[in-house]
N, C-alpha and C positions, 0 to 999 in steps of 0.2 A: 731419118730412115736408118742411117748407119748406127745411131745410138740405140734404135729399137733392135737392130740385128745383134748388136753387142749384148744388150739385155737378154735377148732370147738365147744367145750363145752361152751367156753366164748361167741362165736358168737351167739350160740343158746340161751344162757341165756340173751344176750343183745336184741335179737329179741323178746324174750318172754317179757322182761321188756318193750320194746318199744310198743309191742302189748297191754300190760296191760295198759300203759299210754294212748295209743290211745283210748282204750276202755273206760277208765275213762273219758277222754276228751269228747268222744262221749256221754257218759251218762250225763255228766255235761251240755253239750249243749242241750240235749234233755229236760233238766229240766228248760230251760230258761223260765222266765215269769216275769211279772211286780211285782209279789209278792216275788220274790227271793231276798235274801240278798247277794249282790255281794261284800261285804266289803273285803273278803279274796282274791277276784280276782282283786282287785284294789289297789295294794300297792302304797304308796306315793313315788314319785320319788324325790330324795333329790337334793337341789341346790349345786352349786360349788362356792367356793370362787373366787373372781376376778382373783387371780393368777392361780388357778386351771382351771378356765374357759379358759384362754389363751391357756393352754395345750390341750384343747378339740377341737381346730380348725384344720381343714384340709383345707389349702388354696392353690390356684393354684401356680405352680412353679414361682419363681421370686417375690412373694409378701409376705408380713408379716403383722401381726396384732399387733397394739400397743394399750394399754389401756390409755385412755385420762381422764376418770373420772368414779367413781363407788360409790356405797352406802358407807357411808351415804351422800356423797356430792350430789348425784343425785339419784332419785328413779322414776321408771315408766316413763322414757323419751319417748315421742311419736313424738316430733318435735323439731328441733333445728334451730337456725339462728345466724350467726355471724354479728355483727354490724361493722361499718366503722373503729372502733378502734381494731377490732379483738376479742372483748369480745363475750362470747357465752351465748345466751339466750336459756333456755331449758323449754319445756312444760312438766309438770308432770301430768299425768292423773291418779291420785291415786284412783279416784272413779270408775274406771273400775272394773267390768262390770255392777254391779247392785246397786251401791251406788251413782248414779248421784245426788240424792236429798240431799246428805250430804255435797256438795260443798267442796270436799277435794282437788280439782285441784289447781295448782299454777304454777307460772312462776319463775324460778330461773335465776339469773345472776351469771355465774361462772367466777372466777378470776384466772388468771395464773400470779402470782406475780413475779416469777423468770424467766418467759418467756422460759421455757423449753418444752412447749407443753403439759404439764400436769397441771390440775387445782387443786389448793390447798384449795380454800375456796369459799363460795357462800353467796349471799344475796337473800332473798325472795323478788323478785321484785313486785309480785302481788299474791294474794291468794284469797280463797273463791270462786273458780270457779267450775262450774259443767261441767264435761267432756270437758276440753279444748283440742283442737286438732291441732291448727295451730298458727304460729307466723311469723311475718316478721318485719323488721326494717323500720322506716320512721321518719325523722325529729327529731332525738334524742329520739324517743320513739318507741313503738311497737304496731302493730295491732295484736290482739289475737282473734282467733275463739273459742268460747265456747257456742255452741248452747243452746238456740235459738238466741244468740247474737254474734255480733262482737264488741269487746271493743278496745279502744285506751288507752294505759298507757304511762306515761312519768315521769321520775325522773328529776325534775327541780332544786333540790338543791344538787345533786351529792352524795347522801348517798347510792345509789344503790337500793333504794326502790321507787316505783312509788308513787307520790303524786298527779298527775293529772290522774283522772280515769273517763272515760265516755263510755257509750254504744252508738255506732254509728249506728248500724243496728240491727233489730230484726226480727224474723220470720223463722229462720232456723229449720228444722224438727229434732225431737229427737226420732223418732220411732224405730230406730235401732242403738244400741250402736256401731256397726261396719259399720254404714252407715251415719256418721255425717260429716258436712262440714270439710274440712281439706286442708292442703298443700297450703300455700300462697307463690306465686312466683312473682318476679318482671319481667315483660315481656319486650320485645323489644319496645313495644308501650308505655313504661313508665306508665303502669298501674299495679296494684296488682291483680294477677289472683288467683282464689281459686276454689277448687273442692266442688260442692254442695253435691255430693254423693247420695246414694239411699233414704235417708229420705226426700229429696226434700225441698222446701222452698216456702214461700209466704212472701217476704222480704219488710220491710218498713224502710225508713230512720227515725231514731228517731228525733222528733221535726219538721218533714216535714209537710206541710199543705196538701200534697197529700196523701190521705188515701188509695188509691188503691195500693195494694201490687204488686210487681213483682213476678210472679209465675215462679219458676225454677223446672221443672220436666224433667229429662234427659238432662239438660243443666247445664253448670257451670256459673261463674260470673267473672266480672272484675271491679275493683274499680279505678276510677280516684281520687287520694288522695287529690288533692287541692280542688276540688269542692265536693268531696265525692259523686260523681255520680256512682251508681252501675248499671251495664248493664249485660244482659244475653249474654253468648258466648257458642259456641259449646263445648261439652265435654261429661260428664256423667259417668266417671269412679267412682270407689269406694273409694280407699284410695291411693293417690299418683298422682302426676302431675309433668311433667317436660318439659322443652324446650331444644332443641339442640341449637347450636350456630346460627342457621338460624331462630330461633323463631318458629320452628315446634313443635307441642304439642303432648305429649305421655301420656297415662293414663293406668290404669290397674284395674281389678276387681278380686275378690277372685279366680274364676276359669277361668279367661280370662286374662292371665298374661301380655300381651303387646298389646296395641291398639294405633292406630295412628288417630289423629283428622284431617280429610282430608280438611275440609273447615269450614268457619265460617257461622253460620246460618243467620247472618245479610245479606249476599248476597242472600241466598235462599228465605228469607222472603220477598224480593222485588217483587217476582212473585207469587201471590196466586194461579195461574193456573198451577203451576209446582209441580208435585208429585216427592218428593225427598227421597232418602234412608237416613239412619242414617249417620251422619257425622263421627261417630266412625267406624274404620275398624280394624278387627283382623288381625295382620300381622305376627304372629308366624308361621314359616315355618312348624312346626310339630303340629300345631293346638293349640287352646286356653288352654285346660286343659292337657298340655303336661306332660310327665314323669319328675319327679325329682329324684335325687339320694341322699337320705339322709344318713347320717352316724350315726344318732341317732336311738335308738330303737323306734318302734311304741308303743305309749302309750297304756296300757291295756284297758283303757276306750274306745279308738277308735275301738279296735278289738271287744269288747263286743257290742258297739253300732251298728257297721256294722252288726254283727251277728243278733242282735235283729231286725234291720230294714229288713234284708233279710227274716227273718221269719214273718215279718209283726206284730211282737209283739209290736213294737213302731213305730210311724210314722217317715217319713223322707226319703229323696232320697237315693237310692242305686246307687252309682256312680262307673264308670269304672268296671262294672261287679262284684261288690261286694268287691273290694280291699279297705282296710281300709286306705291305704296311698300309697305314691309312685307317686303322681301326684299333680299338683297345686290345692290347695284348699284354700290357704290363701295368695295369692300374694298381695304385698303391697309396697308402697314407691318408685315406679318406678322413676329412676333418670338417666339422660343422663350424662355420665362423660364428664366434660368440664375443668378439671384441667390441670396443666402442670407438675405435679410431676411424673406421669406415662409416659411411652414412648408414643410418638405422635401417634402411631398406634391405641391406645386405645381411642383417641378422638372420641366422638360420640357414643360409645358403651353404651348399656342400662344395668342398674343394677336393679335387682328386688329381693325383699325378699320373702320368703315363710315362714311366721311365724309359720305355722302348722308343717312344716318339718324341722325347725331349720337350714335354709340354705340361701345363697345368690346366685342367678343365674345371668348369664350375657349373653348378646346377641350381636352379630355383626350385624349391619344394612347395608343392600344392597339396593340400589335404585331400585325401581320397578315402572315404569311409573312415575306418579306424587307422588307416595307414597313410601313405603319401604317394604322389606321383612326382618324379624328378624330371624337370624339363630343361632342355638345353637353353642357355642364355645367349651365347655368341653364335651368330649365323655364319657358317663357312669359315670360322676362325676359332681361336681359343682365348681363354682369359690371359694366359701367358704362354708363349712358345719361344723357342730359341733356335737359331740357325746352327748352334754349336751341338754336334752329336754327342759330346761328352756330358752335357747337362742331364743329371739324373735326379729329379725331385722325388726322393723316396718317402719323406715324412714331413709333416707340418705341425705347427703349434700356435695356439692363441697366446700372444705375449702379454706381459704385464702392462705394456704401453698401449694395448688395444690393437696392435698391428698383427699381421699374419707372418709367421716365420717359416722359412723353407730350408730343410736340410738337403743339400745337394751332394750326393755321394761322389760325383764327378769322376766317372770311369769311362775308359774307351769302350769297353764291352761289359754289359751287365746281364747278358743272357745266361740261362742255366747251362752249365757245361755239358750235361747229358743231352741237351737238345741241339748241340753243335756236332755235326758229323765230323769224324776224324779228318776227312779230306779237307775240311775247312778249318777246323780247330787248330791244326798244326801251324797255320799261318797267323793265328791270333795270339795276343798276349793277354791272358785273363787277369794278370796282376797289374796291368798298365793303369795307373791312376792311384796306386796305393799310397803315393806321397802327395796326393792332392785332395781337396775338398773345400766346399764353401757353405756358408750360411747366409741367407738373404732375409731381408724384411720387405714385405710388400705394403706400401702405404698409399693412402689416398691423397691426391694433390688438392688439399683444401687450404685456402688462404689463411684461415685462422688456426689451422692445425699446428699444434706445438707438441713436441715430445714431452710427456709428463715426467716428473722426477721419478727416479727408481723407487719402487715400493719399500716400505719398511715394516711389512706386516709381521716379520719375525720378532720385532720388539714392541708390537702394538699391545695395548691393554685389552682385556677381555671385552670391555664395552666397545672399543673401536673395532674389534673383530666382529662382534655382533652387528655393528653398523655396516661393516663391509659386506655382509650377506645381501645387501640390496644395492651394491655398487653396480653401475651400468656395464662394467667390464666383467665378463664371465670368469676370467682368470682370477680376479680378486674374490669373487663369490666362492669359487671352488677352493682357493687357497685358505681363505678365512674359515670355511667349513672344516677343512682338514686340520687346521691349527686348533680350532675349538674342540674337535674330536680328540686330538692328542692331549690337550690340557685337561679336558673334562672338569673345567672349573664351574662349580655349582653356582657361583656368583652370576653366571650367564643366564640362569633359568628364568628369573623374572623379566629380563630384557628380551629373551626369546619369546616368551608368552606374549609380550607386548608387540613384538615384531609380527607374530602370526596374525594378529588382529589389525595392526596399523600400517604395515609396510606398503608403500606405494607400488612396489614391484612384486607381481605374482610369484616370480621365481625366487625372490627373497623370502616370501612367506613360506614357500615350499622348503627352502634350505633351513629355515628356522624350525619347521616341523621335524625334519630329520635330525637336527641337532638336539632337539628335546628328546627324541626317541633314544639317541645314543646316551643321553644323560639319565634315561629311565624316568623322565620328568613329564611325560605326556599326561594331561589331566582330561577328565571328561568334558569340562567346560571348554577348554581350548580345542579339543577334537570336534565338539559339536559346532563350534564357531568355524573351524576350518571346513567341516563337511557342509556348511551353509554358505561358504565363501561365494562372492559374486563371480569369481573367475572359475570356469570349469576345470582347468588343469589343477588348481588348488584342491577342488573337491575330489578329483580323481586320485591325487596322491594322498590326500587325507584318508580316503577309503582304504588304500593299500596299507597305510600306517596303522589304521584302526583294526586290522585283522586280529592281533593278539587280544584286543579289548572286546571283541564281539561276544564272547561267551560270558564275560564278567559284567560289562556295563550295559544296563538296559537302555540308557540314554543314547549311547553310541550305536548300539544295535538297531534301535528303532529308526535312527536317522539314516543309517546305511540302507536299511530296508526301504525307506522312502525314496532313496536315490535310484531305485529300480525304475522310477518314472521320471528321472532327470531329463531335461531337454537335450543334454549333451550326449551324443553317441559314445564318445570316449569315456564318459563317466559311467554310463550303463555297461559298457564293455568291462571296466574295472570291477564294477559291482558284481557282474556275472562271475568273474574269477574269485573275488574275495568271499562271496557267500559260501564257497566250498570249504571255508575254514570253520563254518558253523555246523553243528550236528543237524541232521534232518529234522524239520519241524514244519507245521502248517504255514507259519509265517514265511519261512525261507522258501518253501515250495511255491507259495503265492507270488513272491517277488520274482523268482526265476521264471515262473509261468507268464508273468506280465511281460518280461523281457522277450521271451520266446514268441508270444503272440504279436508283440509290436515289431520285433527285429528278426523274426525267424527267417526271413528271406536273405538276411545277411549271414553268410556262412561263418564269418569270423565271430559274430555274436553267438551263433549256434554252438560253435566249438567251445567258447568260453563257458556257456551254460553246461554243456556236457561234461566239461572238466570238473565241475562242482557236483556232479550227480552220481558219484560212485555209491552214495547213499541217497535214498529218497527219490529215485527215478519213478517209482510207481505212483507216488503222491503227485508228482508233476503231471504224469499222464492223466490222473484223475482231474486235476485242475484244468488243463488245456482242452480236454475232450468235452468239457461242458459247453464250450463255445463251438456249437455244431457247424456254423459257417466256416470258421477257421479250421476246425478238425477235418473237414471234408475238402479243404483247398489243397492244391498241390504241395504247398509248403507244410501245411499241417499234417498231411498224411506222411510226408517224408520224415518229419520230426517224430511223429508217433511211432513210425516203423523203426526208426533208429533207437528210440528209447525202449521199445518193446523187445527189440533184438538184444539189447544189453541185458534187459531183465531176464530174457530167456537164457542167456549165457550165464548170468550170475546165479539164478535160481534162489534168490532171497525170498523167503516165504511172504514177508510183508509187502514186497513189490509185486509178486505174483498175485497176491490177494487184491491189491489195489487195481491191477489190470482186469482181474476177473470181475471185480465190482463194476467196472466200466462195461465189460462184456454183458453182464447181467442186464444192464439197462439198455444197451445197444441192440441186443438180439431181439428185443421186442419189435424192432423194425427189420423185417427180413431182407430189405434191400439196402440197409445201412452200409455204405462202403468202408466205414471204419472197422467193421467187424473182421472181414478177411485180412485187412492190414495188420490188426493186432494179433490175430490167431497165427498167421503165417510167420510173423516176426517172433512170437513166443517160442516158435520151434527152431530158433537159431541154433540151439543145442539139442541133441537127441534127448528126448524126455518121454519115457514110457507112460508117465502119469499125466500127460497133457490132456488126454481125453477125460480123465477123471476130474482134473481141475476145471476144465470147461463145463463138465457136468454139474459141478457145484455151482458155477456161475449161472447156469441156465436152468436151474431147478430140475436137474436130472435129465435134461434133454440133450446132453452132449452128442449122442449118436445121431439124433435127428438134425441138430444144428450143423455138425461137421459133415454129415452125409449130404445135406442140402447144399452146403457151400462147395463141397468137392464135386458134386454132380454138375452144379452150375459152372464150376471151373473147367471141368472136362469138356462140357458142351461149348463153352466160349473159346477154349484153346483150339478146338478142332474146327471152329466155324470160320471159314475163309472170308465171310462177309463182315465179320466182327472187326472193330477197329484194332490196329496193331497194339495200341496201349492196353486195351482190355485183354487181348490175347496173351500179351507178355505177363500181365499181372496174374492171369489165370494159371499160366504155366508155373509161375513162382509158387502159387498156392498149392499146386499139385505135389510139392515136396512132402505135404502132410498125408498124402494118400498111402494106402497100403502098398507095399513094395511091388507086388505082382501086378496090381491094377495100374500103378503109376508107370511101370515099364511098358505095359500094353498101350496106354494112352500116349505117353511121350514117344514111344517107338514109332507110332504112326506119324508123328510130327517131324521125323527125320527123313521122310521121303523127299526125293528131289523136286517134287511138285510144290513143296513148301518154300516160302521165302527164306533166305539165308539167316535173317535175324530170328525167325521162329525156330529154325533148326538149332541155332546157337543157344537160344534160351532153353530148348529141350535138353540139349547136351549138358548145360550147367545144372539143370534140375536133376538129371540122372546121376550126376556125380555125388549127390547127397545120399544116394543109396549104395549099398555095398555088395549087391548080388553079382556073382560071376556072369549071370545071364546078360548083364548090361555090356560087359566086355565082349561076349560072344556076338551080341546084336551089332555092336559097332564094327567088329571085324567083318561080319557078314555083309554089312551095308557099305563097307569101305569104298568099293569101286564106284558107288553111285554118288559119293560125296564130291563136291567141288573142292579145289585146292584149299580154299579158305576154311570150309567146314571140316575137311580132312585134317587140317592142322589142329583145329580145336578138338576133334575126335582123338587125335594122338595125345594131346594134353590130358584128355579125360582118361584114356586107358592107362597112361603113365602115372596117373594121380593115385593109384592104389596098387600096392605090391601084389595083392591077391589076383589082380587082373592081368599081370604081366605074362603068365604062361600063355594066355590066349593071344597076346600080341606076338609072341615069338612063334606061335603056331601059324599065325597069319603070315609072318615073314617067311617061314619055312615053306608054306604053301604058295608063296609068291602073290598072294592077294594083297599084301602090303609090301612096298619096296623100301629099303633102308632110307632112301632120300626123302620119304614122307616124314621121317622122324629127325629130331635134332641130333646131330652127331655127338654133341656134348652129353645128351641124356644117355645114349648108348654107352658112351665112354664111362660115365658114372655107374651105370648098371653093371658094367663088367667088374666094378670094384664093390659091388653090393655086399652088405653084411651077411646076406643069405647065400650060402654056397650054391644052391640050386639055381638061383637067379644069375649068379656070376657065370655059371657054366652055360646057361642059355644065352647070355649076352655076349660072351667072349667072341664067337664067330662073327658077330655083327659090328664089333667095335674096332675094326681093323682098317678103317679109312686112313690112308697115308698121304703124305705130301706128294709122293710120286704119282699116286692115282689122280690127284687133282691137277698136277702139272701135265699129265698125259692128256686130260680132257682139255685143258687150256691150249695145249699145243695143237690138238686136232682142230679146235675152233679157229685158232690163229691162221692155220693153213687154209681152211675153207673160206674164212671171211675175206681173204685176199681176192677171191674170185666172185664174191657176191656183192650186188649193189643194194644198199639199204633204202627203204622207202619210209620216210618220216611219218607220213599219214597213217600207214599200217602200224608203224612202231608205237604210235600213241596208244593204240588198242592193246598192243603187247604189254606196254607199261601199265595200263589200267588193269589188265587181267592178272599180271604176275608181280608187279612192283608196288602198286598203290597200297598194298597191305601195310607197308612200313615207310614208303617214300611219298612225297607230295610234289606235284608239278602242275602248273597252270590250273590251280584250284582243285585238282583231283588227288585223292589219296590221303594218307595219314602221315604227318610230320613226326615220325618216331625215330627213323634212322638218319644218318648224316645227310646234309644238304645236297640235293641232286645237282645243284649248280657247281659245287665243288668237284663232283665226279666228272661233270662235263669238261671243266677246265683242265682236268688231268689228261684228257684225250681218250680216243677209242680204246687203245691198248689197256689203259688203266680201268676203264669201265668193264671191259671183258674180264679182267682178272678179279675185280671186285665182285662181279656177279657169279663167276664160276668157282672162285677160290677165296671165299670171304674170310677165311681164317689165316690167310697168308700174313696179314697185319691187321690187328684189331685195336681200335681206340678203346682204352679202358672204360670209357663212358658207356660203350655199347656191349660190354661183356654180359653173357647170359649167366644167371644165378639159378640154383635149384634149392628150394626150401622144403624141408620135410616137417610136417606138423605132427603134433602129438595125438592127432586123431587119424593117423595113418593115411594122410593125404599128402600129395606132392604137388608143388607149384613151381613154375619157372617163368623167367623173364628178366629184363634188365631192371636194376634198382632205379626207380623214379623218385622215391622219397623215403627218408628214414626219420623217425622221431623217437622219443623216449619210450613210446608204447607200441610202435608198429613199424612194419616195412611194407612198401608198396612195390610190386613187380608189374611191369608192363611188357606186353608182347604184341605180335602182329595185330593190325586193325585197331590199335589203341586199347585192346582188351587188357584189363588189369585185375590183380588180386591184391587186397590189403590183408596182411596176416598180423595178428596181434603177437607181440613178443612172448606173451605168456603161452602162446600156442606153438611156438617154434621149437622143434627138437634139434634140427641141424640146418645150417645155411652154408652153401658152398658155391664158389664160382666154377663154372665148367672150363674157364680159360678160353672159351670160344665165342664167336660172334653170335649175336641174336639172329642174324641172317643164316638160313640153312644152306648146307651144301646140296649139290645135285640139281641145280636149276636147269641143267641140260635136259632133264627129263621133260620139263614143261616148255623150255625155250630152245627150239631147234635152230641150226645155224642160220637159215634165212630169217627166222624171227629175231634172232640175235642181231643180225645185220640191220634189220628194220628198227629194233629198239635203240641201237647205238645211233643210227641216223636221226631218230627222234630226239634223243638226249642232246646230241651235238647241235640240233637246230634250235634249241631253246634260247 
C-alpha cells in the first residue's frame, strides 16, 4: 500500500512537473517576437569525427557504408567524377552559402596510391572558383560549372594541377545559391548534359561572334564537346540529374523529390500551334513532398522558425500543416543506380538525398504508360539515415567498382540564408563546416563480393573499349562510349556493327548505335537490323537515330513506318515523334493515323503525334475520319477537334481542302456528329471565307448546312431538358453564328435560372465576339450573377480594351463594386498604354495596405465577441472558398492547402481571407497575358512549354495561350485570391468559417 502511495505521489509529481514545463513553454511561445534573443533556445549541434559519423548511420539490411575520404583530404564536396584511370575529381564549394565573391571554391584530384579504395593524398587541380557545382571528365581534362561560367581545365604536364584554363561559356544565373547550374552527365547521345536550375541562364559561348544569348528558363542544356555547341533540352530540376540505362532522364527539386522528363522540347517546338504541358512529370506514388523518416533530431532553429511563421511574426511558407520536418524539403542529387556491385534487382532504382533531414531515400520504378511510377521501398524508414545532423548527402555517383558513392558536404547548417529570419540567423554560423567533408561508398554485404581492380580504360585499345560497351557496370559503358567519341578511331566501325547485332546486352547494342552515329558510320543494313531488334528499347533508340536517314533511305523509312504498329508503347511513342522529321506524305499520315486510332486515349501518344503535324494535319483528319466508329467516339471527336482547330489557325490551303473533303462526304448525313465538330473547330481563327469554303465542300449548300447546324445548336442550347453535354457542345458551335443573333441567344443563357456551367459556357462563347453590346449586357446583368459567374463576367469584360469603358461606367454607377474585380487588374489598367483607360482606371486602383489593415482590425474586434458555428461555417466555405480551396472532398485544390491555414490559427486565417496580398507565395501570383488578338487573360501560371503558357484561376478554369499569340505577359505582383471578401463574408459568417476550418 505504501509502495502504491509512493508511486501515485511520484506520478502526481511528474504530472505537476510536466504541467509546469508545458506552462513555461507556452509562456515562452507567447513571448515570440523579432526582438527576442533566442540564443539560449538555439544550442550549437556538435560535429562528429569521421569514425564516429560511421557509427551514426542506419542503413538498410544487407548494405554497409565505408569511408573513402574525409577532411582534411576533402572539404565541402558537392560533386564528384571518376576519370578513365579511376582517379577521383572532387568539387569543393567552400564559399557556400554567402561567400561566393571570395572565390574559395576549388577542384581536387584525389589519389589512391595503394589501390585499397581509400584516398591518401590530393592535389589542388584548380582553385579560385566562385560557387563551383559540377564536374565531368573529357579528353584528359575536366569541364567545371562555376556560375556564371563553365570552365575547361587540363593538366598537360602530369603534375596533378591544371595548366590549361579557359572559360568556355558564360551567362548562368547566380540569383539563388541553391539554384545554380549543376550535375554534368555524359548522355547516350555523346553530349554532356547539365542542369540549369532555378537561377536560369542567358548563355553565350566565349569568343563567339554570335552575341545573342541562349535563354534557358525552365530548361536544361547539352554540350556537344567537339564543336562546343550548347543546346537547350527539356528538364528544369533544381539539383541533380540522372539517366537510366535507356537514356531516360530524371530530376528533382527541393520539395518534389523525383520527376521524370517525358519528352524533349525539340520535338514540341516544331509545332507552334501546339499547346503543350511541362515535359517534367512528378512520378512519386505518394506525392512530391512525401514523408521522410529521419533518425536525427529536428534542429531547434527549424522548430522556432516554423513557430514564428505560423504566428506570422516572420514571413515564409508554412508547409505540411505547420510541421517543422518529416517531409521532403531538400531533395537533391537524384541518381539512378547502374552499377554491378549490388544485386541485379536494384538496377534502375532511384537514389535521392534529403540534405535537410540527413538521409538517403530510395525508390523502385515501375513502368506506367510511357513514363514511370516511383514507389517507396522502405516502410517507415529510409535506405540510409543518420543521427548526425551534420550529414548532408548532396550528390551521388555510380563508381568504377559498381558501388554507389556519396558526397557529404558535412555542414552544421545547409539552409538557404534568405529563408532564415534575422532573429534566428544571427545565432547561426553559416560557414560552420567549411573545413569538413566526407565521401562514402555504399556496398552490399555479399560474401563473394570483392572490390575489382581499378579500371585502366584510359590505356585500353579501341577493341577493348568497344567490348566495354557491354560491361555489366554502367560506369564502364559510359566511360568507354566517351573515350570512343574522343578518339573517333575508324578501326572501331566494324566492331561496332558487329556489336549492334551480336551484343548480349541491349544497352550495349544501343551504345554501339550511338558510337556509329558519332563516327558517321551508320549503314542502312545495321539500322534495319536495329529497328528489327528483339528488344523494344533498342528499336526505340534505333528509331531516334534513324531520323536523319528517313528522307534518304527507303529501307530505313519503310521499317520505321512499320513500327507504327509495334507491340511496344514506347516504340510507338518514339515513332510518333520521329515521323515529324519526314515531310508530309500519304504513308506518314497513314502511320500517324494508325497510332492515333490505337493509342488516341493516351494523352502522351496524342501529344507526340501532334508534335509531328505542323504539316499534314489535314491528311491525318482524312485518314482517321474514315473510321466512323472511332471518329464519333469521345476520343475520336476530341482528336478531330484539336486537329481541325490547328488547321483553322494555320489556314494552310491543302489542310483546309482535306477537311472540306471530309465535310463533303459527312454532310450527306444531316445527323453526323463529326460535322459540327469539324466546322466549329475550323473557326478557331476568325475567317470570313469559312462559309465560302464550306460551300465548296457541300456543293454550294453552305448557307443551308450552316443554317441548319446553327438552328439546331440554338434549340439545343436553350432546351433545359437536353443533356448538359449536348447543350455545352451547342453553345460552343454558336460562336459561328452571326454576332447579333449569337448575342441574343447566348444572352438568354446568362439568366439566373440557368445552371452555372451553362452561364459559364455562354460567357466563354460571347468573348469570341467583339461587339460593345456584350459588355453592356454583362454590366446590366451583373447584379443577377452569382459570385462565381460574376468573377467570370469580370474576366470577360476585362478581356477586351474596347469593353473597358462600360466596366468603368458600371463602377461609377455602383452596379459593380471594385471588390468584384481583381485589384491587380485595376492596378495594371491604371498603367495602360491608352491614356483614356489610364484616366478611367486611376480612381479605382487606390486600394492601400492601410485600407486592408482597417478591415482586418474591425473584424478582429468583432470576432472576439462572436461564437463560431462549424456546421454553418462549412456552408460558408462551400459558397465562398471552394472556388480555389478544397476541404473534405469539396472544392478545387488550386490555392494553398487549407490544413496549413488551419495550423496557423484563427488570426492567420482571418488575415489570409481579408488581406491576401500581405504575403504572397510566388507560386500563387496572378499573371496577365495580352494576346495579339486584343484579348486579355489572367491567372496563375500552371504550366509552361516551348510553345504555350497555361493560366489557371478560380474553379480550376484555365486558358492555354500559344506563345505565337502572346503580345505581353506580366505579373500583377498580387495573389490570385481577390481582396474584399468582407462584402460576401460578414463578421458572423467569418466566425463560422473559422470555426469550421479549425474543426477539420
